[in-house]
N, C-alpha and C positions, 0 to 999 in steps of 0.2 A: 286399298289405302296405301298411301306413300308414307314410309317411315324414313324421316330425314334427319341427318346429323352432319357434323363437320367431316366425318369419315364413315365410309361404309362399314369398316371394321368396328367402329364405335357402336353402330346400330346392332350389329350381330352380338357384340358384347352385352348390350342392353337386353336383347332377346334371351341370351343364355342365362343372364342373371334373373330375368323375369320367370323363365321356366323353372329354374332351380328353387326359387322362393315360393312360387305359386303352387303349392301341393294340392290345394283343394280342387283345382281344375286340371289335375294331372291327366285324367282320362282324355279330355279334349286336346291337351297339349301334346299327348303322345302321338297325335295324328298330324303333327307339324312336320313338314318336309322342306328342306332348303335345297333348291333345284338349280343346277347350272348347265343343263342340257335341254335343248328344245324338244327332242324326241321323248325324253323322260317326262317333261312337262305335259306333253300331249297325252301320254299314256296315263298319267295320274289324273288328268283332267276328266277322263271318261269314267273314273271310279264312281260307284254308286254311293259309297260312304263319304260324307262331307269331310274334307281335309282342310288344313291350313297350309297354303302353298306360298312359299317365300322365295323370292328371287331378287338378284341385284338389278338395278335399273340399267346398268351397262351390259346386262346379259343379252339384250337384243330381242327380247320376246315381243311379239306384236300385240297391238291392242285387241286384235281378233282372238288371239289365244287367251288373253286375259278375260275377255267378255264371255267366251265359251266356258271357261272355268267357273266364273261367277254364276252363269246360267245353270250350271250343273249343281249349284248349291255349295260350292267351295268358297272359303275365305281366302282372298289373295292379298298378300302383303309385299309391296315392292320397296326394296331398300335402296336409297340413293340420295341425291342432292335435292334441295328444295324444289318444289313443283313450280313450273313456269307460270301456270294458271293459278290465280288466287282461289278459284272455285274448286280446285282439286282437293278431295279429302286428304288431309295430311296430318300426321302426328310428328311434331318436331321434338327431337331430343336435345335439350339445351346442354351446353357445356357444364360440367359438374363444378360445384363450388369448391375452392381449394380447402377451406376449413373442414368441409364435410369429408373430402378425400383424406385429409390428414387424420381426422378422427377414425375413419375406416382403416387406415394403415396402422394406426396405433393399436386398434383392436386385433389386427392380424399379427401383432408382435413386434412391429417396428418401433424403435426408440423415437422420442419426440423430435429430435433434430432431423433424422432421416425422413420421418413422416412429413414434416413440414416442408423440407427441401424438395422432395419428390412431388408433393402435391402442387407446389408452386411451379415446378419445372414442366409438368405435363400440360399445363394450361387447360385443365378440365377434360382432357382427352384420354380415354382408357387405352387407345392404341399407342400413344406416345408413352404413357405410364408403363405399359408392358415392355417397350423398348428400353426404357430407363432402368427397369428392375431385373431384366433377364438378359442372358447372353445365348439364348436358345438359337440354334442355327436356322430354324424355320421362321424366325421373326421377319415380318414383312417390312421392307424399307420403302419410303416414299419415292415417287418418280423423280422429284427434284434432286435427290441424292445420287442419281445414276451418273456414270462417268461422263456422258455426253453433255450434261448440264452443269456439273460441279464447278468447273473453272469459271464459268460466267456468273454463277450465283454465290460463290464463296465470299466475295467482298461484302455481300449483304450481312453475312454472319458477324462482321466486324462492327456493324452499325447498331443493330438492335431495333431501332424504331425512329420515326420522324413524323413531323407534321406535314401532311400532304396538301399544302395550300400554296397558291401562287403568291409570291411576295408582293406587297403593296408599298409604294413609296410613302414614307412618313411625312405627314403634313404638319410642319412645325407651327403653323399659324392657328391650328385647331387647338382650342383650350384644353381639350381632352383627346390628344392624339393616340392613335392605335399603332403600337409598334409591332408590325407584321414580321414574324420569324422568317428567316431566309434558309430554312432547312433544305428545300428543294434545290435551290441554287447550289448549295454546298454538296448535296448528294449527287447531283448530276456531274459536278466537277470531279468528285471523288471516284465515281463509277466510270467516268468517261462516256456517258450515255446522253443521247438527246432526250428531250422530254417525251417524245413519241415512243422511243424505244423503252424508256423507263416505265411509262404507263402500260405498254404491252407486257412487260415482264411482271409487273405487279398484278395486272389483270389475270394473266395466265396462272400464276402460282398462288393466287388467293382464291381462284374459282376452280380448284381441282380437289380430288380426293387427297386427304392428309395435306392441307395447304401449308406452304412455307410462310405466307403472310396472313395476317388478320387485319381487318379494317374496323376501326372504332371511330365513328364520326369522321373527323378530319385527320385522324392519325392512322398510320400504318405501322404495325409492329411484327416482329418475328414471332411466330406462334409459340415456339419453345426455344429459349436461348440455348439451353443445354443440348437439346436434340440437334439443332442446326449447327452448333459449334462442333459437336462430336462428329457429325457426318460430313461437314464441309471444310473444316479448318485445315486439313492436310492439303487442300488445293489452293491455299493462300500463297501468293508469290511474294518474293522480297520487295518487288515494286509496290504491290498492294499494301504491304505492311508499312513501307516507308510513307506512302500517301496517307495511311491511317494515322501514323504518328503526327504528321503535319496537321491533319484535320482535328485530331484530338486536342492538340495544343491550341489551335485556333478556337475551338469551341469552349474549352475549359479554362483558358487564360482570362476570360472576361469576368470581371467582378460583377456581382449583382447590382444593376443600376439603382435598385430601390435604396441601397445604402447611401446614395448621394443625397437623399432627402433627409429632412429632420426626422428624428426617431418617432415623434408623435404622428407623423404623416405617412410613414412607410406602408401602412396598411392600405393606403390609397394609390400605391405604385402602379397598379394595372390601369387605373383611370387616367393617370398622367403619362402613360406610355413608358414608364420606367421599368421595363422588363428586358430580359435577355434577348440578344439578337437571334439566338437559336432556341428552339423549344426545350422544355424540360424532358421530353421524350428522347431527343437525340443526345442530350447531355447525360441523362441517366444510362441510356443504352451504351454509350462509349465507356463510362465508368464500369458498367457491368462487364464489358468486353475485357477491360484490364484485369478484373478479378477472374474471369474465365481463362484468360491467357496464363495466369499464374497457377491455376488450381485444377482445371478440368481436363480430362483425357480427350484425345482425338482418335478417330479411326484412321489408322495408317501412320505413315511417317511424314513429318513436316518437310516441305520443300527445302532444297539446299539453301544455306545461308539465311534460313528463317529461324530466329531465336526469340520466341514469344516473351520469355522472362526478361531478356535484355531490353526488349521494346517497352515493356511495362516500366522498367527502371528509368529509361530516358524520358518517357512522358511524365512520370511523377516528378522527376527532378525539375521539369519545366513548369508544371502547373502549381507546385507547392514548394517554392525554393526556400532555402535557409533565410530566416528573417522575414517570412511572409507576413503581410499585414493582417490585422484582425478582420478586415473586409474579405481577404482571401480565404481565411478559415471559415468565416461566416457563409460565404458563397456556397461552399460544399455542404454545410449543414448535415442533413440526414445521410447524404451520400458519402460522408466520411467513413461509414461502416463498410462501403465498397472498397475504399482505399485501404482500410484495415485488412480486408481479405486479400486484396491484390499484393500488398507488401507490408505486413505488420511491423517488421524491423524499421522500415522507412518511416512509417507514421510515428512510432514511438521515439525514434531518434529526433525527428523534427519537433515533437512536443517537448522532449527534454531539453533540446537546444534552446527553444523559446523560453521555457520556464527558468532556465539558468541564465538568461540574458538580463541585462540591466533595464531593458524596456520591453517587458513581456507583452506580446500582442494578445496572447490568450487572456491575460489579466484584463486588458482593454475590452476584449470580447465579453467577459463575464460582467462587465459594467454596463453593457448596452441594453440589456433586457429589463423589463419592469412589468410584472403582471398586475400591478396595482393601477396601471393606467390603461384605458381602453386602446386597443390597437398596437400595444407594444409587444413585440415578440421576444422570446428567450432563445438566444442563438447558441447556447452551450449544450443544448439537449443532444444534438447530433454527435457532438464530441463524446459525451458520456455513453451513448449507445455504441459508438465505435469501440470504446474501451471495454464495455461490457462484452462485446463480441469477442475481443481478443482474450479476455480473462478466462474464457472456457478452456484455453490451452494451458496445460501444466507448464509448458516451456516458457510461456510469457507471463504467467501469473505474477511473479515477483516484480517484473518491470512495470506491469499495469498498476500494481499496488503502489509502487513508488510514485508513478505519475499522478494517480488519484490522490495520493497523500499530499503532493505539491498543490494540487487543485483545491484540496480541503483548506489549505492555508489562505486561499483567496476567495472562498465561497461566501464570505461575508459581503462581497460585492453584489451577490444575488439578492432578489427580493426575499424578505423574511417569510412570506407566505407561500413560498415555492417548495414543493416536496422533492422535485427532481434536482438533486444536488450531489456533488461528489461523495459526501459522507454517507448518503443513503445508498449510492451505488456500491460503495465498499461494504456497507452493512449487508446488502443483498448478496454480494459475492461470497462473503464469509459467514452468512447466517448459520447459526449453530444447529438449527433444526431443518434447514433446507439450503445447503450451499449451492451456489450457481456457478460451478466450475467443475471440470473433470480432474482437477488436481487431487492427489491423494491427501490424506490427513497430514502426514509429515511435510508434504510440499506446501500445504496451506499454512501450517505453523511456521515453517521456514520463511515464508513470505512475510508473515506478521513479525517475526523476530527481526528480519532485515529492516522492516519499516521502523520498528522500535529503536534499533540502533542508529538509524540515519535521521529519523524525524520523531523523537520521543514524545513530544507534546501532541503531535497529530496522532501517533499510534495510541496514546492514552485516550484521546477523544473517541477513537474508533473502538477501543476496548470497552468503553462504557456502553456502546451500542450493541455489543456482542453478548453481554451477560443478560440472562432472562429478565423480563419485566412483566408487569401485570397491568393491562392485558398485553399479550405478546404482539398483537397487531397482524395485519395482512401482509402478504408478499406476492407480488406478481413476478412472472418469469422475466428474466433479463433478456436483452437482445441476443439472438443466436445467429451464428454464421449460416449462410446459405450454401456455400461451396466448400469451405474448409471443414475438415472432419474433427474439429476441436470438441464439439458437443456430442459426437456420436456415442451412443450407449447411455446417455443421461436420461433418466426419467425421475419423476418425483418419488416413486416407490424405491427406486435404486438409491437415490440420494439419501433417503431416510433410513437405510439399512444399518448404517454405522453411526447413527445419531448419538448414542450413549458414549461411544468411543471418542467421537469428535467433541462432544460436550466436555468430557474429562480433559481432553487435550487443551481446549480453550480455557477451561478453569485453571489448569496448570500455568498456562500463559498469563492469565490474569494475576495469579498468585505471584509469579515471577516479576511481573510489571509493577505490582503494588509495592513490593519490597517491604520496607518498614516505615513507609510514609503514612502517617496517621490520616492525613487528608484524603489520600487515595483509598485507604481502607474504609473511611466513612462514606465514600461514594459507591463502593462495590459490595459491602457486606450484605445488605438487604437482598440484592439481586443474586449474589453468589450462592445464597442459601436455597435458591429455587431450582438449582440444577438437579441434584439427586443426593441420596444419603451418603454416598462415597465422597462426593465433593464437599458436602457439608462437614463431615467428620474431618477431612483433610484440612479444610480452612480453619475450623475451630481449633484444631491442634496447633496449626501454625500460629494463629492469633494468640493462643495461650502461651506459646513459647516466647512470642514477642513481649507479652505482658511480664513474663518472668524476668526478662532482661531489662525491663523498664523502658523499652523503646516505644511502647504504645500503652496508653492508659484508657480505661473505659470512657472517660470524658472526651477523649480524642475522637471517638467514633461518631458522636453526634448523630446517631441514626435511630435513636429510640429504643435501642437494646440495652438492658441493664444486666450486666454479668457481675457476679460477686466472686470473691476468693473462696 
């Protein structure tokens, strides 16, 4: 039988896991031999006891040797690529699902951010996962990373993926024209390769052990962005980097053509050919590259005059300039989280500049969506996910809080039936029983105090969302970074360890915010009594003192509580 997978090492990892887990058949599995020598194969093949004989397909063992072993009653397992003949008995090991890998890594003790990041990065390959997790000197590296190939293949690490289709000229007379993406034309120009040479490179490095490329229908993607970047990036030349900047600008400067249509008809954009000139694969791949340039390590030293972070800055300045239109912001949508990882300072400064302007384009963006009408999209979600991503960082929490506070001031432009809104994002970040940030309690309270001093009305609205309510409701994890280490170490269990201390700190913040305002006290008293006994006593004592000074009267509370002298 042939045991096939994307990598021979993946197959052996599967066998090792199967043997370690299958204790009931341990007696039979003890007779399994992995053989890499022809003479050893032939010696074992004449054994009278039935064996399980395992060998690589590249081992070079003949069909005669296999037949003789089978005739002697042995089980033969050949590990390698997919069989050429469909009639060959074959057990194919599929790539592992990322969410299953993430769960397994969490069970091994990895925090949620690391588990999720590594599971996505390995693309379902145990071989790649081992490279990402360990620095053991005996780790096997793929053939495409060897010195003789690195220079030619390094530019592919800048792209990430593309649509592998020949461009077709758009027929404007067609009532439903198909806008064919021009990925291949741009890729050939960027790589400086003919179509034949490009096809040969893709064919070779997608049909090898530990492939560099994967084919999905009409798309070609790098198997693992992280693995390829780490192993190839040091071979990127200044010329390749300059050409990448030009390509990135060309690809990412185009606004989404669907936004030219009436809002009610944008969901028909594909039918009317109102799509990007280049595919979503190449657009997302380039934005991922910007994030990798800014965050991910490389093997070796970059070439002289190669400054990846400077390159990131130049590209971002071009594709998201000061005063960018709402269409520009909307075009990036979910990929704003990638820009957030590439340069959080850049994104936050652009947002603050827009929100402080007289003609905020973000405000226009908030007014574009409407979930109450069929086909109407909500374009603000990607922006909120980007801010959630940055909020994991203690360094940026205060800035994110300030920006979200400004967005709360315009969230009335959003549909009333929409749950994904800035106020809910802030509530999730500062949630008293499960905060979604790695900031310490003093850092969280400092961010809230700054918001209260700069935007008191907004801060009070947030305060009302932070005090306990019945029922408390559900909470989903907020967006986490893939490459930045902002969320490293966070787990739900860890986040709940200081719940009482954090609840007390929020209660003190609420007390300070309410002051001696009777209307505010009427809003918070019922919820504030749900924290714990310490908070209840502290607030009743404070309320009693206010009554003694005649700054608050029982009637002012209007909350159903009757307290007497």
